[in-house]
All heavy atoms as a GROMACS GRO file, in nm:
protein
  624
    1MET      N    1  16.242   2.441  15.422
    1MET     CA    2  16.351   2.374  15.354
    1MET      C    3  16.468   2.472  15.340
    1MET      O    4  16.450   2.583  15.290
    1MET     CB    5  16.303   2.326  15.216
    1MET     CG    6  16.404   2.251  15.138
    1MET     SD    7  16.325   2.189  14.987
    1MET     CE    8  16.450   2.085  14.929
    2PRO      N    9  16.589   2.434  15.383
    2PRO     CA   10  16.703   2.526  15.373
    2PRO      C   11  16.744   2.549  15.228
    2PRO      O   12  16.730   2.462  15.144
    2PRO     CB   13  16.814   2.454  15.450
    2PRO     CG   14  16.772   2.313  15.461
    2PRO     CD   15  16.624   2.307  15.445
    3LYS      N   16  16.794   2.669  15.204
    3LYS     CA   17  16.838   2.705  15.069
    3LYS      C   18  16.966   2.628  15.036
    3LYS      O   19  17.054   2.615  15.118
    3LYS     CB   20  16.864   2.856  15.064
    3LYS     CG   21  16.879   2.910  14.926
    3LYS     CD   22  16.886   3.061  14.930
    3LYS     CE   23  16.902   3.116  14.790
    3LYS     NZ   24  16.908   3.260  14.788
    4ARG      N   25  16.972   2.573  14.915
    4ARG     CA   26  17.090   2.497  14.871
    4ARG      C   27  17.208   2.592  14.852
    4ARG      O   28  17.192   2.704  14.806
    4ARG     CB   29  17.060   2.425  14.741
    4ARG     CG   30  17.183   2.351  14.689
    4ARG     CD   31  17.158   2.267  14.571
    4ARG     NE   32  17.087   2.149  14.616
    4ARG     CZ   33  16.995   2.087  14.545
    4ARG    NH1   34  16.963   2.131  14.428
    4ARG    NH2   35  16.935   1.983  14.591
    5LYS      N   36  17.325   2.543  14.885
    5LYS     CA   37  17.449   2.621  14.870
    5LYS      C   38  17.476   2.645  14.722
    5LYS      O   39  17.471   2.553  14.641
    5LYS     CB   40  17.563   2.543  14.935
    5LYS     CG   41  17.694   2.616  14.933
    5LYS     CD   42  17.801   2.531  15.000
    5LYS     CE   43  17.937   2.583  14.963
    5LYS     NZ   44  18.042   2.492  15.007
    6LEU      N   45  17.505   2.769  14.691
    6LEU     CA   46  17.536   2.808  14.554
    6LEU      C   47  17.674   2.754  14.516
    6LEU      O   48  17.768   2.761  14.596
    6LEU     CB   49  17.539   2.962  14.549
    6LEU     CG   50  17.526   3.031  14.415
    6LEU    CD1   51  17.388   3.004  14.354
    6LEU    CD2   52  17.543   3.180  14.434
    7PRO      N   53  17.690   2.697  14.395
    7PRO     CA   54  17.824   2.654  14.353
    7PRO      C   55  17.919   2.774  14.353
    7PRO      O   56  17.877   2.888  14.331
    7PRO     CB   57  17.802   2.602  14.211
    7PRO     CG   58  17.658   2.563  14.206
    7PRO     CD   59  17.588   2.663  14.293
    8ARG      N   60  18.046   2.748  14.375
    8ARG     CA   61  18.145   2.855  14.373
    8ARG      C   62  18.166   2.904  14.230
    8ARG      O   63  18.157   2.826  14.134
    8ARG     CB   64  18.278   2.806  14.430
    8ARG     CG   65  18.270   2.773  14.577
    8ARG     CD   66  18.396   2.707  14.625
    8ARG     NE   67  18.410   2.576  14.559
    8ARG     CZ   68  18.522   2.508  14.552
    8ARG    NH1   69  18.632   2.556  14.606
    8ARG    NH2   70  18.526   2.391  14.492
    9GLN      N   71  18.197   3.033  14.216
    9GLN     CA   72  18.222   3.089  14.084
    9GLN      C   73  18.337   3.015  14.017
    9GLN      O   74  18.440   2.987  14.081
    9GLN     CB   75  18.254   3.238  14.095
    9GLN     CG   76  18.260   3.306  13.961
    9GLN     CD   77  18.277   3.456  13.973
    9GLN    OE1   78  18.341   3.505  14.065
    9GLN    NE2   79  18.219   3.529  13.880
   10TYR      N   80  18.321   2.983  13.890
   10TYR     CA   81  18.416   2.912  13.805
   10TYR      C   82  18.437   2.765  13.844
   10TYR      O   83  18.528   2.701  13.794
   10TYR     CB   84  18.552   2.984  13.799
   10TYR     CG   85  18.541   3.129  13.763
   10TYR    CD1   86  18.603   3.226  13.840
   10TYR    CD2   87  18.466   3.171  13.653
   10TYR    CE1   88  18.592   3.360  13.809
   10TYR    CE2   89  18.454   3.305  13.622
   10TYR     CZ   90  18.517   3.400  13.700
   10TYR     OH   91  18.506   3.532  13.669
   11SER      N   92  18.352   2.713  13.933
   11SER     CA   93  18.364   2.571  13.967
   11SER      C   94  18.301   2.488  13.855
   11SER      O   95  18.219   2.536  13.777
   11SER     CB   96  18.296   2.541  14.100
   11SER     OG   97  18.158   2.569  14.094
   12LEU      N   98  18.341   2.361  13.850
   12LEU     CA   99  18.282   2.268  13.754
   12LEU      C  100  18.158   2.208  13.817
   12LEU      O  101  18.161   2.166  13.935
   12LEU     CB  102  18.382   2.160  13.716
   12LEU     CG  103  18.508   2.210  13.644
   12LEU    CD1  104  18.602   2.094  13.614
   12LEU    CD2  105  18.472   2.284  13.516
   13VAL      N  106  18.050   2.204  13.741
   13VAL     CA  107  17.922   2.157  13.792
   13VAL      C  108  17.857   2.061  13.694
   13VAL      O  109  17.898   2.051  13.578
   13VAL     CB  110  17.825   2.276  13.819
   13VAL    CG1  111  17.879   2.370  13.926
   13VAL    CG2  112  17.795   2.354  13.691
   14ARG      N  113  17.755   1.993  13.741
   14ARG     CA  114  17.667   1.911  13.657
   14ARG      C  115  17.525   1.959  13.678
   14ARG      O  116  17.491   2.010  13.784
   14ARG     CB  117  17.674   1.764  13.697
   14ARG     CG  118  17.802   1.696  13.657
   14ARG     CD  119  17.785   1.545  13.659
   14ARG     NE  120  17.912   1.477  13.654
   14ARG     CZ  121  17.979   1.452  13.544
   14ARG    NH1  122  17.932   1.488  13.428
   14ARG    NH2  123  18.094   1.388  13.549
   15PHE      N  124  17.443   1.940  13.575
   15PHE     CA  125  17.300   1.969  13.587
   15PHE      C  126  17.236   1.856  13.665
   15PHE      O  127  17.260   1.739  13.637
   15PHE     CB  128  17.237   1.983  13.449
   15PHE     CG  129  17.094   2.029  13.454
   15PHE    CD1  130  17.064   2.162  13.476
   15PHE    CD2  131  16.990   1.938  13.438
   15PHE    CE1  132  16.932   2.205  13.481
   15PHE    CE2  133  16.858   1.980  13.444
   15PHE     CZ  134  16.829   2.113  13.465
   16ARG      N  135  17.154   1.889  13.762
   16ARG     CA  136  17.091   1.789  13.849
   16ARG      C  137  16.955   1.746  13.791
   16ARG      O  138  16.852   1.799  13.831
   16ARG     CB  139  17.074   1.845  13.989
   16ARG     CG  140  17.206   1.874  14.056
   16ARG     CD  141  17.182   1.910  14.196
   16ARG     NE  142  17.098   1.805  14.254
   16ARG     CZ  143  17.120   1.747  14.370
   16ARG    NH1  144  17.219   1.785  14.444
   16ARG    NH2  145  17.040   1.654  14.415
   17PHE      N  146  16.959   1.651  13.701
   17PHE     CA  147  16.835   1.601  13.642
   17PHE      C  148  16.745   1.539  13.747
   17PHE      O  149  16.623   1.536  13.731
   17PHE     CB  150  16.864   1.502  13.529
   17PHE     CG  151  16.900   1.568  13.400
   17PHE    CD1  152  17.032   1.579  13.360
   17PHE    CD2  153  16.802   1.622  13.317
   17PHE    CE1  154  17.066   1.641  13.240
   17PHE    CE2  155  16.834   1.684  13.198
   17PHE     CZ  156  16.967   1.695  13.159
   18ASP      N  157  16.804   1.489  13.858
   18ASP     CA  158  16.723   1.427  13.963
   18ASP      C  159  16.632   1.529  14.033
   18ASP      O  160  16.538   1.491  14.102
   18ASP     CB  161  16.812   1.356  14.066
   18ASP     CG  162  16.910   1.450  14.134
   18ASP    OD1  163  16.966   1.539  14.067
   18ASP    OD2  164  16.932   1.433  14.255
   19GLU      N  165  16.658   1.657  14.011
   19GLU     CA  166  16.578   1.764  14.074
   19GLU      C  167  16.464   1.811  13.982
   19GLU      O  168  16.385   1.895  14.022
   19GLU     CB  169  16.668   1.884  14.105
   19GLU     CG  170  16.778   1.854  14.204
   19GLU     CD  171  16.730   1.856  14.346
   19GLU    OE1  172  16.656   1.949  14.382
   19GLU    OE2  173  16.767   1.764  14.422
   20VAL      N  174  16.462   1.761  13.860
   20VAL     CA  175  16.365   1.807  13.760
   20VAL      C  176  16.275   1.691  13.720
   20VAL      O  177  16.325   1.580  13.695
   20VAL     CB  178  16.441   1.861  13.634
   20VAL    CG1  179  16.345   1.904  13.526
   20VAL    CG2  180  16.534   1.974  13.673
   21PRO      N  181  16.143   1.713  13.712
   21PRO     CA  182  16.055   1.604  13.668
   21PRO      C  183  16.097   1.549  13.531
   21PRO      O  184  16.135   1.626  13.442
   21PRO     CB  185  15.917   1.671  13.660
   21PRO     CG  186  15.926   1.788  13.754
   21PRO     CD  187  16.068   1.836  13.744
   22VAL      N  188  16.092   1.418  13.517
   22VAL     CA  189  16.135   1.350  13.394
   22VAL      C  190  16.068   1.410  13.270
   22VAL      O  191  16.133   1.424  13.166
   22VAL     CB  192  16.108   1.198  13.404
   22VAL    CG1  193  16.138   1.129  13.272
   22VAL    CG2  194  16.190   1.138  13.516
   23LYS      N  195  15.944   1.449  13.279
   23LYS     CA  196  15.874   1.501  13.161
   23LYS      C  197  15.936   1.630  13.107
   23LYS      O  198  15.911   1.668  12.994
   23LYS     CB  199  15.725   1.521  13.190
   23LYS     CG  200  15.693   1.629  13.290
   23LYS     CD  201  15.542   1.638  13.312
   23LYS     CE  202  15.506   1.746  13.412
   23LYS     NZ  203  15.362   1.758  13.426
   24TYR      N  204  16.022   1.695  13.186
   24TYR     CA  205  16.087   1.819  13.142
   24TYR      C  206  16.232   1.799  13.097
   24TYR      O  207  16.294   1.892  13.046
   24TYR     CB  208  16.083   1.924  13.253
   24TYR     CG  209  15.944   1.967  13.291
   24TYR    CD1  210  15.895   1.945  13.418
   24TYR    CD2  211  15.859   2.027  13.198
   24TYR    CE1  212  15.767   1.982  13.454
   24TYR    CE2  213  15.731   2.065  13.232
   24TYR     CZ  214  15.685   2.042  13.360
   24TYR     OH  215  15.558   2.079  13.394
   25HIS      N  216  16.288   1.681  13.116
   25HIS     CA  217  16.429   1.658  13.084
   25HIS      C  218  16.465   1.698  12.941
   25HIS      O  219  16.570   1.757  12.919
   25HIS     CB  220  16.466   1.512  13.106
   25HIS     CG  221  16.479   1.478  13.251
   25HIS    ND1  222  16.540   1.362  13.293
   25HIS    CD2  223  16.440   1.541  13.365
   25HIS    CE1  224  16.538   1.357  13.426
   25HIS    NE2  225  16.477   1.465  13.471
   26SER      N  226  16.381   1.669  12.845
   26SER     CA  227  16.412   1.698  12.705
   26SER      C  228  16.409   1.848  12.673
   26SER      O  229  16.455   1.890  12.568
   26SER     CB  230  16.317   1.623  12.612
   26SER     OG  231  16.185   1.671  12.630
   27GLN      N  232  16.358   1.928  12.764
   27GLN     CA  233  16.349   2.072  12.740
   27GLN      C  234  16.475   2.147  12.782
   27GLN      O  235  16.486   2.267  12.760
   27GLN     CB  236  16.227   2.129  12.813
   27GLN     CG  237  16.097   2.075  12.758
   27GLN     CD  238  15.976   2.132  12.830
   27GLN    OE1  239  15.984   2.230  12.900
   27GLN    NE2  240  15.863   2.067  12.811
   28TYR      N  241  16.571   2.076  12.840
   28TYR     CA  242  16.696   2.138  12.884
   28TYR      C  243  16.808   2.105  12.787
   28TYR      O  244  16.815   1.994  12.734
   28TYR     CB  245  16.734   2.089  13.025
   28TYR     CG  246  16.645   2.147  13.132
   28TYR    CD1  247  16.532   2.080  13.175
   28TYR    CD2  248  16.674   2.271  13.189
   28TYR    CE1  249  16.450   2.133  13.272
   28TYR    CE2  250  16.592   2.325  13.287
   28TYR     CZ  251  16.481   2.256  13.328
   28TYR     OH  252  16.399   2.310  13.424
   29PRO      N  253  16.899   2.200  12.763
   29PRO     CA  254  17.009   2.176  12.669
   29PRO      C  255  17.128   2.102  12.731
   29PRO      O  256  17.235   2.095  12.670
   29PRO     CB  257  17.051   2.318  12.630
   29PRO     CG  258  17.024   2.398  12.753
   29PRO     CD  259  16.898   2.337  12.812
   30PHE      N  260  17.110   2.046  12.851
   30PHE     CA  261  17.220   1.982  12.923
   30PHE      C  262  17.212   1.831  12.910
   30PHE      O  263  17.109   1.776  12.875
   30PHE     CB  264  17.214   2.022  13.071
   30PHE     CG  265  17.203   2.171  13.090
   30PHE    CD1  266  17.087   2.228  13.140
   30PHE    CD2  267  17.308   2.254  13.056
   30PHE    CE1  268  17.077   2.366  13.156
   30PHE    CE2  269  17.298   2.392  13.071
   30PHE     CZ  270  17.182   2.448  13.121
   31THR      N  271  17.325   1.765  12.936
   31THR     CA  272  17.329   1.619  12.935
   31THR      C  273  17.366   1.569  13.074
   31THR      O  274  17.430   1.641  13.152
   31THR     CB  275  17.432   1.566  12.834
   31THR    OG1  276  17.561   1.613  12.871
   31THR    CG2  277  17.398   1.611  12.692
   32ALA      N  278  17.326   1.448  13.104
   32ALA     CA  279  17.351   1.391  13.238
   32ALA      C  280  17.500   1.378  13.267
   32ALA      O  281  17.542   1.392  13.382
   32ALA     CB  282  17.283   1.256  13.250
   33ASP      N  283  17.581   1.353  13.165
   33ASP     CA  284  17.725   1.339  13.187
   33ASP      C  285  17.803   1.466  13.154
   33ASP      O  286  17.925   1.469  13.163
   33ASP     CB  287  17.781   1.221  13.108
   33ASP     CG  288  17.765   1.240  12.957
   33ASP    OD1  289  17.687   1.327  12.914
   33ASP    OD2  290  17.831   1.166  12.882
   34GLY      N  291  17.733   1.573  13.118
   34GLY     CA  292  17.798   1.698  13.082
   34GLY      C  293  17.858   1.770  13.202
   34GLY      O  294  17.804   1.766  13.312
   35VAL      N  295  17.971   1.834  13.178
   35VAL     CA  296  18.037   1.915  13.281
   35VAL      C  297  18.031   2.060  13.234
   35VAL      O  298  18.059   2.090  13.117
   35VAL     CB  299  18.184   1.870  13.302
   35VAL    CG1  300  18.255   1.962  13.399
   35VAL    CG2  301  18.187   1.727  13.350
   36TYR      N  302  17.996   2.150  13.325
   36TYR     CA  303  17.976   2.290  13.293
   36TYR      C  304  18.055   2.378  13.389
   36TYR      O  305  18.080   2.339  13.503
   36TYR     CB  306  17.826   2.324  13.300
   36TYR     CG  307  17.746   2.233  13.211
   36TYR    CD1  308  17.695   2.112  13.259
   36TYR    CD2  309  17.727   2.263  13.078
   36TYR    CE1  310  17.628   2.024  13.177
   36TYR    CE2  311  17.658   2.175  12.994
   36TYR     CZ  312  17.610   2.056  13.044
   36TYR     OH  313  17.544   1.969  12.961
   37VAL      N  314  18.095   2.495  13.342
   37VAL     CA  315  18.164   2.592  13.427
   37VAL      C  316  18.058   2.688  13.478
   37VAL      O  317  17.983   2.747  13.400
   37VAL     CB  318  18.272   2.671  13.348
   37VAL    CG1  319  18.338   2.773  13.438
   37VAL    CG2  320  18.373   2.576  13.288
   38PHE      N  321  18.051   2.701  13.610
   38PHE     CA  322  17.952   2.788  13.674
   38PHE      C  323  18.010   2.928  13.686
   38PHE      O  324  18.106   2.951  13.759
   38PHE     CB  325  17.917   2.732  13.812
   38PHE     CG  326  17.808   2.808  13.883
   38PHE    CD1  327  17.675   2.779  13.859
   38PHE    CD2  328  17.839   2.906  13.975
   38PHE    CE1  329  17.574   2.847  13.924
   38PHE    CE2  330  17.738   2.975  14.041
   38PHE     CZ  331  17.607   2.945  14.016
   39PHE      N  332  17.952   3.024  13.612
   39PHE     CA  333  18.003   3.162  13.616
   39PHE      C  334  17.941   3.242  13.730
   39PHE      O  335  17.996   3.343  13.771
   39PHE     CB  336  17.979   3.232  13.482
   39PHE     CG  337  18.076   3.188  13.378
   39PHE    CD1  338  18.045   3.083  13.294
   39PHE    CD2  339  18.199   3.248  13.365
   39PHE    CE1  340  18.136   3.040  13.198
   39PHE    CE2  341  18.291   3.206  13.271
   39PHE     CZ  342  18.258   3.102  13.186
   40GLY      N  343  17.828   3.199  13.779
   40GLY     CA  344  17.767   3.268  13.892
   40GLY      C  345  17.622   3.306  13.868
   40GLY      O  346  17.567   3.286  13.759
   41GLU      N  347  17.565   3.360  13.973
   41GLU     CA  348  17.425   3.404  13.968
   41GLU      C  349  17.417   3.537  13.894
   41GLU      O  350  17.507   3.621  13.905
   41GLU     CB  351  17.372   3.421  14.111
   41GLU     CG  352  17.225   3.449  14.118
   41GLU     CD  353  17.172   3.447  14.260
   41GLU    OE1  354  17.230   3.515  14.346
   41GLU    OE2  355  17.074   3.376  14.283
   42ILE      N  356  17.311   3.556  13.820
   42ILE     CA  357  17.288   3.681  13.748
   42ILE      C  358  17.235   3.782  13.851
   42ILE      O  359  17.132   3.758  13.913
   42ILE     CB  360  17.185   3.661  13.634
   42ILE    CG1  361  17.238   3.557  13.534
   42ILE    CG2  362  17.155   3.794  13.564
   42ILE    CD1  363  17.136   3.510  13.432
   43PRO      N  364  17.308   3.893  13.874
   43PRO     CA  365  17.272   3.985  13.982
   43PRO      C  366  17.128   4.038  13.978
   43PRO      O  367  17.066   4.052  14.082
   43PRO     CB  368  17.372   4.100  13.966
   43PRO     CG  369  17.490   4.038  13.899
   43PRO     CD  370  17.431   3.933  13.808
   44ASN      N  371  17.076   4.065  13.862
   44ASN     CA  372  16.939   4.118  13.856
   44ASN      C  373  16.836   4.012  13.816
   44ASN      O  374  16.726   4.044  13.772
   44ASN     CB  375  16.931   4.241  13.765
   44ASN     CG  376  16.985   4.217  13.627
   44ASN    OD1  377  17.049   4.116  13.603
   44ASN    ND2  378  16.962   4.310  13.537
   45MET      N  379  16.873   3.884  13.834
   45MET     CA  380  16.782   3.771  13.814
   45MET      C  381  16.809   3.669  13.924
   45MET      O  382  16.859   3.560  13.898
   45MET     CB  383  16.803   3.706  13.677
   45MET     CG  384  16.743   3.776  13.560
   45MET     SD  385  16.770   3.684  13.406
   45MET     CE  386  16.660   3.544  13.425
   46GLU      N  387  16.781   3.707  14.046
   46GLU     CA  388  16.811   3.620  14.161
   46GLU      C  389  16.761   3.478  14.138
   46GLU      O  390  16.651   3.456  14.090
   46GLU     CB  391  16.746   3.676  14.287
   46GLU     CG  392  16.788   3.603  14.411
   46GLU     CD  393  16.731   3.663  14.537
   46GLU    OE1  394  16.692   3.780  14.536
   46GLU    OE2  395  16.725   3.589  14.637
   47GLY      N  396  16.848   3.382  14.171
   47GLY     CA  397  16.813   3.241  14.155
   47GLY      C  398  16.842   3.185  14.017
   47GLY      O  399  16.816   3.068  13.992
   48HIS      N  400  16.898   3.266  13.928
   48HIS     CA  401  16.930   3.223  13.792
   48HIS      C  402  17.079   3.246  13.766
   48HIS      O  403  17.139   3.337  13.822
   48HIS     CB  404  16.846   3.301  13.690
   48HIS     CG  405  16.700   3.278  13.705
   48HIS    ND1  406  16.624   3.344  13.798
   48HIS    CD2  407  16.617   3.193  13.642
   48HIS    CE1  408  16.500   3.303  13.790
   48HIS    NE2  409  16.492   3.210  13.696
   49CYS      N  410  17.136   3.164  13.680
   49CYS     CA  411  17.282   3.168  13.662
   49CYS      C  412  17.324   3.162  13.517
   49CYS      O  413  17.244   3.145  13.427
   49CYS     CB  414  17.345   3.054  13.739
   49CYS     SG  415  17.300   2.890  13.677
   50VAL      N  416  17.458   3.173  13.501
   50VAL     CA  417  17.523   3.157  13.372
   50VAL      C  418  17.621   3.041  13.385
   50VAL      O  419  17.700   3.036  13.481
   50VAL     CB  420  17.600   3.285  13.331
   50VAL    CG1  421  17.677   3.263  13.201
   50VAL    CG2  422  17.505   3.402  13.318
   51VAL      N  423  17.615   2.946  13.293
   51VAL     CA  424  17.709   2.834  13.288
   51VAL      C  425  17.757   2.818  13.144
   51VAL      O  426  17.693   2.866  13.050
   51VAL     CB  427  17.646   2.700  13.336
   51VAL    CG1  428  17.603   2.708  13.481
   51VAL    CG2  429  17.530   2.658  13.249
   52ALA      N  430  17.871   2.753  13.129
   52ALA     CA  431  17.924   2.724  12.995
   52ALA      C  432  17.961   2.576  12.989
   52ALA      O  433  18.011   2.520  13.087
   52ALA     CB  434  18.046   2.809  12.965
   53ASN      N  435  17.938   2.516  12.875
   53ASN     CA  436  17.977   2.378  12.853
   53ASN      C  437  18.130   2.373  12.857
   53ASN      O  438  18.198   2.445  12.784
   53ASN     CB  439  17.925   2.330  12.718
   53ASN     CG  440  17.953   2.184  12.693
   53ASN    OD1  441  18.068   2.141  12.693
   53ASN    ND2  442  17.849   2.108  12.669
   54HIS      N  443  18.184   2.290  12.943
   54HIS     CA  444  18.330   2.282  12.962
   54HIS      C  445  18.403   2.238  12.836
   54HIS      O  446  18.515   2.281  12.810
   54HIS     CB  447  18.361   2.187  13.078
   54HIS     CG  448  18.504   2.184  13.118
   54HIS    ND1  449  18.586   2.077  13.092
   54HIS    CD2  450  18.581   2.276  13.182
   54HIS    CE1  451  18.707   2.103  13.138
   54HIS    NE2  452  18.706   2.223  13.193
   55LYS      N  453  18.340   2.154  12.755
   55LYS     CA  454  18.403   2.102  12.633
   55LYS      C  455  18.392   2.199  12.515
   55LYS      O  456  18.488   2.222  12.443
   55LYS     CB  457  18.336   1.971  12.592
   55LYS     CG  458  18.418   1.850  12.615
   55LYS     CD  459  18.346   1.729  12.557
   55LYS     CE  460  18.418   1.605  12.602
   55LYS     NZ  461  18.345   1.485  12.571
   56THR      N  462  18.274   2.255  12.496
   56THR     CA  463  18.248   2.333  12.375
   56THR      C  464  18.255   2.485  12.395
   56THR      O  465  18.266   2.558  12.297
   56THR     CB  466  18.108   2.301  12.318
   56THR    OG1  467  18.009   2.349  12.410
   56THR    CG2  468  18.092   2.153  12.293
   57GLY      N  469  18.239   2.529  12.519
   57GLY     CA  470  18.236   2.673  12.546
   57GLY      C  471  18.099   2.736  12.527
   57GLY      O  472  18.083   2.855  12.552
   58GLN      N  473  18.002   2.659  12.482
   58GLN     CA  474  17.865   2.711  12.463
   58GLN      C  475  17.815   2.768  12.596
   58GLN      O  476  17.825   2.703  12.699
   58GLN     CB  477  17.772   2.599  12.417
   58GLN     CG  478  17.625   2.637  12.407
   58GLN     CD  479  17.596   2.728  12.289
   58GLN    OE1  480  17.647   2.705  12.180
   58GLN    NE2  481  17.516   2.829  12.311
   59ILE      N  482  17.763   2.891  12.592
   59ILE     CA  483  17.716   2.957  12.714
   59ILE      C  484  17.564   2.947  12.724
   59ILE      O  485  17.493   2.961  12.624
   59ILE     CB  486  17.760   3.105  12.715
   59ILE    CG1  487  17.912   3.110  12.726
   59ILE    CG2  488  17.694   3.182  12.829
   59ILE    CD1  489  17.971   3.248  12.727
   60TYR      N  490  17.518   2.922  12.846
   60TYR     CA  491  17.374   2.912  12.876
   60TYR      C  492  17.344   3.007  12.992
   60TYR      O  493  17.420   3.012  13.089
   60TYR     CB  494  17.337   2.770  12.918
   60TYR     CG  495  17.374   2.666  12.816
   60TYR    CD1  496  17.491   2.592  12.829
   60TYR    CD2  497  17.292   2.641  12.706
   60TYR    CE1  498  17.526   2.496  12.735
   60TYR    CE2  499  17.326   2.545  12.611
   60TYR     CZ  500  17.444   2.474  12.627
   60TYR     OH  501  17.478   2.380  12.534
   61SER      N  502  17.236   3.081  12.982
   61SER     CA  503  17.201   3.172  13.091
   61SER      C  504  17.053   3.164  13.123
   61SER      O  505  16.972   3.125  13.039
   61SER     CB  506  17.239   3.316  13.054
   61SER     OG  507  17.160   3.362  12.946
   62GLY      N  508  17.022   3.203  13.246
   62GLY     CA  509  16.883   3.210  13.290
   62GLY      C  510  16.829   3.082  13.349
   62GLY      O  511  16.709   3.071  13.373
   63PHE      N  512  16.912   2.983  13.375
   63PHE     CA  513  16.867   2.858  13.436
   63PHE      C  514  16.880   2.868  13.587
   63PHE      O  515  16.964   2.942  13.638
   63PHE     CB  516  16.946   2.739  13.379
   63PHE     CG  517  16.915   2.714  13.234
   63PHE    CD1  518  16.992   2.771  13.134
   63PHE    CD2  519  16.806   2.637  13.198
   63PHE    CE1  520  16.962   2.751  13.000
   63PHE    CE2  521  16.774   2.616  13.064
   63PHE     CZ  522  16.852   2.673  12.966
   64HIS      N  523  16.797   2.794  13.657
   64HIS     CA  524  16.794   2.801  13.803
   64HIS      C  525  16.924   2.750  13.865
   64HIS      O  526  16.970   2.641  13.830
   64HIS     CB  527  16.676   2.721  13.859
   64HIS     CG  528  16.545   2.783  13.827
   64HIS    ND1  529  16.450   2.719  13.750
   64HIS    CD2  530  16.493   2.904  13.860
   64HIS    CE1  531  16.344   2.798  13.736
   64HIS    NE2  532  16.368   2.910  13.802
   65THR      N  533  16.978   2.828  13.956
   65THR     CA  534  17.103   2.791  14.023
   65THR      C  535  17.089   2.660  14.099
   65THR      O  536  17.184   2.582  14.106
   65THR     CB  537  17.149   2.901  14.120
   65THR    OG1  538  17.045   2.927  14.213
   65THR    CG2  539  17.186   3.028  14.047
   66GLU      N  540  16.971   2.635  14.155
   66GLU     CA  541  16.954   2.514  14.237
   66GLU      C  542  16.961   2.385  14.156
   66GLU      O  543  16.971   2.278  14.213
   66GLU     CB  544  16.821   2.520  14.313
   66GLU     CG  545  16.700   2.495  14.225
   66GLU     CD  546  16.599   2.609  14.226
   66GLU    OE1  547  16.633   2.718  14.269
   66GLU    OE2  548  16.487   2.585  14.179
   67ASN      N  549  16.958   2.396  14.023
   67ASN     CA  550  16.966   2.277  13.939
   67ASN      C  551  17.109   2.237  13.905
   67ASN      O  552  17.131   2.144  13.827
   67ASN     CB  553  16.886   2.295  13.811
   67ASN     CG  554  16.737   2.305  13.835
   67ASN    OD1  555  16.671   2.391  13.781
   67ASN    ND2  556  16.683   2.218  13.918
   68PHE      N  557  17.207   2.306  13.964
   68PHE     CA  558  17.347   2.275  13.939
   68PHE      C  559  17.417   2.242  14.070
   68PHE      O  560  17.391   2.303  14.173
   68PHE     CB  561  17.419   2.393  13.872
   68PHE     CG  562  17.368   2.420  13.733
   68PHE    CD1  563  17.264   2.509  13.712
   68PHE    CD2  564  17.421   2.354  13.623
   68PHE    CE1  565  17.215   2.532  13.584
   68PHE    CE2  566  17.372   2.376  13.496
   68PHE     CZ  567  17.269   2.465  13.476
   69ALA      N  568  17.507   2.144  14.064
   69ALA     CA  569  17.584   2.105  14.182
   69ALA      C  570  17.729   2.088  14.142
   69ALA      O  571  17.760   2.033  14.035
   69ALA     CB  572  17.530   1.975  14.240
   70GLU      N  573  17.819   2.134  14.230
   70GLU     CA  574  17.962   2.118  14.205
   70GLU      C  575  17.997   1.970  14.199
   70GLU      O  576  17.939   1.889  14.271
   70GLU     CB  577  18.044   2.182  14.318
   70GLU     CG  578  18.055   2.329  14.306
   70GLU     CD  579  18.157   2.389  14.402
   70GLU    OE1  580  18.269   2.332  14.416
   70GLU    OE2  581  18.125   2.493  14.460
   71ILE      N  582  18.091   1.937  14.112
   71ILE     CA  583  18.139   1.800  14.104
   71ILE      C  584  18.262   1.786  14.194
   71ILE      O  585  18.328   1.885  14.227
   71ILE     CB  586  18.168   1.756  13.960
   71ILE    CG1  587  18.279   1.840  13.896
   71ILE    CG2  588  18.043   1.761  13.875
   71ILE    CD1  589  18.322   1.791  13.759
   72SER      N  590  18.294   1.664  14.229
   72SER     CA  591  18.411   1.639  14.314
   72SER      C  592  18.538   1.652  14.231
   72SER      O  593  18.534   1.638  14.108
   72SER     CB  594  18.403   1.501  14.375
   72SER     OG  595  18.423   1.403  14.274
   73PRO      N  596  18.651   1.676  14.297
   73PRO     CA  597  18.778   1.682  14.222
   73PRO      C  598  18.806   1.554  14.144
   73PRO      O  599  18.866   1.558  14.036
   73PRO     CB  600  18.882   1.702  14.332
   73PRO     CG  601  18.808   1.770  14.442
   73PRO     CD  602  18.669   1.710  14.438
   74ASP      N  603  18.758   1.440  14.193
   74ASP     CA  604  18.777   1.313  14.122
   74ASP      C  605  18.702   1.309  13.990
   74ASP      O  606  18.745   1.243  13.895
   74ASP     CB  607  18.733   1.195  14.209
   74ASP     CG  608  18.819   1.179  14.333
   74ASP    OD1  609  18.935   1.225  14.332
   74ASP    OD2  610  18.770   1.122  14.431
   75GLU      N  611  18.587   1.377  13.984
   75GLU     CA  612  18.506   1.378  13.861
   75GLU      C  613  18.563   1.476  13.758
   75GLU      O  614  18.532   1.464  13.641
   75GLU     CB  615  18.363   1.418  13.893
   75GLU     CG  616  18.285   1.316  13.971
   75GLU     CD  617  18.146   1.364  13.998
   75GLU    OE1  618  18.125   1.433  14.100
   75GLU    OE2  619  18.056   1.334  13.915
   76ALA      N  620  18.638   1.574  13.805
   76ALA     CA  621  18.694   1.677  13.716
   76ALA      C  622  18.806   1.616  13.638
   76ALA      O  623  18.837   1.619  13.534
   76ALA     CB  624  18.742   1.798  13.795
   0.00000   0.00000   0.00000
């Protein structure tokens, strides 16, 4: 399976709930309609990133990069 493209630094992203089993959805601090700023991958934690809630500024770190996808300019 090819590796998913990493979102660009500072791009707006959404959490991909479709990539996570439903039984785990409540364990994530994200919402399906939430927009987040992708700060990038953590250099010494490959595959994990830092994002911030676009509305509140709340920062989240250590979540898998593959669970985030850039949104289209129309969604921004």
